[in-house]
N, C-alpha and C positions, 0 to 999 in steps of 0.2 A: 502494498500496500503504500502509495506515496501523500503527503499531508504537506501543503504549500504553509506558510504561514507560523507563526507562534503559537502555541496552545496557548486559553488560557481557561480559567476555571473559579470560582469561585474557593475563597479560601477556607471555607467549613468545609469542602468539598478534597481536601486535600489526600485524602484517605481514601476514595472513593475509586472506582474501577475507570475509567477515560476509554470510551470510543470513540473513535474519528467518526464524522456523518455528513458535517458539512464543512465547509471552508465561506471565510467573508461572512460578510454583512449586508442583506437586502439591503438597507439604507445606504449605512455608510458615509452618512452627511451629519452628522452630528457636530456642533462647530468644538467642544470640547475634548473630540474624539481620535487618535491616528491608530489603532490597535490592531485596524484592518485597513491599513493604505496598502493600496497595491495589490490588495488579494480580492480577485473577483467572486463573487456568489458562486460555489454550485453544489451542487449536492455527487457526495462521492456516491463510484455504483456500489449496488449491492452486491456483488460480486464480491466487491473488495471488503466490504466490510465482512462479509463474512468467510474467507480466507484471514482474515486479523481476531476474527472470534474461534474460526476454527485452529491457529494456528497456539493461540490461548489456550484452548480445551488443553492441545496435546502436550506442550508443554507443562499445564496446571489443572490437571481435572477436576482436581478434588477442590483444590480453589475458584474454578467457576462456577461448580455442581454448591457452593454454599455460598456463592454473591447472595446481597440481599440488595444491595443497591448499588447502580451505576448513572453516570454523567453523561451524557452525549456530546461531544466537544464540536465546537464552532458558535458563532455570535447568533448564531440564525436556526437552529432546528426546526423549533418550532414553527417555523415558516413553511414548512413542507406539509401539503395537501395528505389529504387518507390517501391517495394513491400511494405517498412516499412513504409517507411516516408508519402506518402498519406493518406495511410488510418488514421495515427494518424493528419496530419494537417485536414481532413474531419470531420474528429473526433470533433475537434477542434472548427473548423469554425460549427460545430451541435452546440456546448456545448455553443461559444462564437457567435451566429450569428454577429456581427458589428467589428469582427476583424478586424485592416487594415493590419495591421504588424506581422509577426511570427517568431522572431527571434533565435538566437541560434552561439555559437562557431561553426568556421569551416576551419577545417584545410584542407591548401593546397593539399595534396593527398586526400581529399575527393573532393573537384573539380573538380578535375582530372577526378572519378570516373562519374562521371556523362557527356552526352552528352547535344549538346549547344539546341538540343528540350528539354529536361529534363529541365534545367535550365529556360526557359521560362516557361515552363507550371509550375514551384515553384511559378516564379514572379506573374505569374498570381492565384493562389493562395495562393500570401500573402507576401512569403516568402521574406524578406530584411534585408535591417541591420546586416550581417554578421559580425561578428567580427573574422578576422581571426587574425592568429599570425605569424604576418611576421618577429617582433623578430630584423630583421636586413636586409640591400642591401647586406653585405660581406659574400662573399662563404665560404673565409676563417672558417669564425665564426659558418656559418651557420653545415661544416662538421665536425669541431669542437665540434660544442655543440648536433652534431647527430638530428637536426634538423626533418629530413628526406625528405624534397628538397633544391631545391637551390634556388636562388632569383632567374634564371631565368622562373626558372617552376613557382615561386611564380605571378612572373608577369607574364606569360601565362595565367596562370588562375584567376587571377584579372580583366583582360581585358577581358578575356570568361564571370566573372558577370559581368561588364561591357555593353557587349554586348546585354546580355538576360535582360537590366532593375532591375540586385540586387546590392544595393547601399552594400561597404564594408565600413569596419574602420579598420582598419589600428592595430594593437598592436603590440609595438615597443619594444626596451629593448636596454635602453643608457648604454654603458659599458659593450655588450656584448663580442668585438671584446679581451679587455684587456690593458692592461696598454702598453702606449707608439705606439698603433693603434686606438684610437677610431675616430680623426679626420679623418682619410681616411675615416674610415668605414663611419662616418656621411654624406661623399661627395658620396660615394657607396650607402648610403640608401638613403638619399633627390634624387640623381637620380631615385632611384626604384619609391618612392613613388610620384615623378615627372610625370612620365609615367603612373603610372595605378589610380590615382587621385582617392583617397579614400573621402570618405563622411567627415572621424574621422579622425582623427592620433591620439592614445593613447600612452601616451608616460608614460613606466614603469621601472625603472632604476634597473640594472641589482641587485640580490642579492646572495651574495652566502646560500643557508639556509642548517640547518645543516639535514647532513643524504642522501646527494646528491653525484652524481658523482663529482661532480664539488666541493663540500666541499673536497673531497679526492684528484683531481684534484692541489687544494692550497695547501695543505699542503704537496703534491709529486713535488711541484715545477715545475708542469708542466702549470699552468695558474696563472698569477697574475692578479689579480682587480685593477680598473685603481682606482687612490687617486682623491676625490669629484672634484680638481679644472679641471682637465681634462673630466672627467664628463663633467662637467658642461658649461667647453669652448666648447666643441664636441656637445652639446646640442645647444647650441646658433649657432656654425655655420651651424648645420643640418639646424636647426628655417631660418637662413637668404639666405641660398641655395633654398630655399623652393619656387615654383611657384605653390603655390594652395591656392589663394583667397578666393573660397568657400569652403573652405574646415574647419573643426574647429578641434582646438587642443586640448588639453586636456592631461597634466602633473599635476596630483591634488593627487597621489596615496600617502599614507602614504608612501611606501618607496621611495616617489623623495624628494626631500629636499629644493627644488625651487619648491613652488605649481606656477602653469602658468595654463591658460586658454582661451579660446576665437575664437571668426573665425579671422583668419589668415588676409582679407582683413582690419579689423577693429584692430585688436590688438596685431600682431608683433612688432612692432616699441616698444609698453610697453611691453611686454612679451621679447624682445632683452634686455631692459633697466633693468629691475627685473634679467633675470641673470645676465648681466654684472654687476651689484649693488652685487651680490652672488660672481661671480669670485673675483672681489675686497674684499672681506673681508671676504673670506676663509682660513679658518686657517686647512687646514688639518690633522694635529695630532689632535689637538683640537676636531674636528667633526667625524676622525677614535674611538675618546676614549668617546665621547660622544651621536654620534649618531647609532641607531639598525637596523639593516634589516636583523634578522635573520626569521622572520613571514608575511605572507602577512598579 
C-alpha cells in the first residue's frame, strides 16, 4: 500500500490500530490549516485496504482477533458514500471480528450528506466516537476561517448524530476569533456545546502555522492573534459556562500552554483553578518569546 502525506490522528487514539482509508481533505480550504497541502483527496482502493488488513492478520492474528477499536486514517473518511464506506467497514469486521468501535474524523459537511437512516445503519456497524472539527461557535470566525459550515449547521448535524446513537468528540480551537473577541466567542461556543452534548471536548489552541492563508492575514494586518492571557481567560470562561457533567474535557496538546483534562463532573473546579493560576502568572511578552506554535 502506498500512502501519500503525513498520517494524522487525534492524540487520544495513540494506542488505536490505524487503518489507511483516504488521503487528503475534500475541503482543504480552511485558512488556518496546512495539514493536507499538496495532497489530493482520494479513496484508497478496497484491494489495497484488504491487503493491509490481510498482512496485519498474517503477522499478528491474535492481535487482530482481539482488536475492539480501530481508527480510519485520513482527513475525510466520513466523506465516503454508502457504496464506498460500508464495504470498507465490512472488510474491517471480517479481519477484526471483535471490533466494537470504528472511529475517524468527520466534517460537518459530511454528516449533512448522509440520511438519518444511513447514520443509524453506520451506528449498528460500530461507527462511533466521531471526531468533529467544530473549532468555534462564532459564526463570524467560522466564515472568516472558511471552515465550510456555520455553527447552526454544526448544531443540526451533531444533534442528528446523537439521534442516530453515534457519539461525537468535538474539536475546538481556542483563539479562533482573534484578539479582543475571545470572551464573546467563548460564550457562543459554550452555548453550542451545551446544546449538542458531545462525549468529549478537545481544546487545541489556535496556531498561525507557516505557509497558511492565516499567516498572510496576520502579515497583512487582517487578523491579529490574541495574547495568551486573553486565550486563557476565554478558555476559563468557556469551561465555567459548560453544563456537561458527563463530558470529558481534554486540553493537553503541545499547542496548549496550560495542560488540563478530566471529566467535568469531577475535575471542573480543579481545571478552573489551574487556568486561573496561569492567568495570574502570565507574562504575555515572555510567553510570546519562548512558546512556539509553529507546527503540530
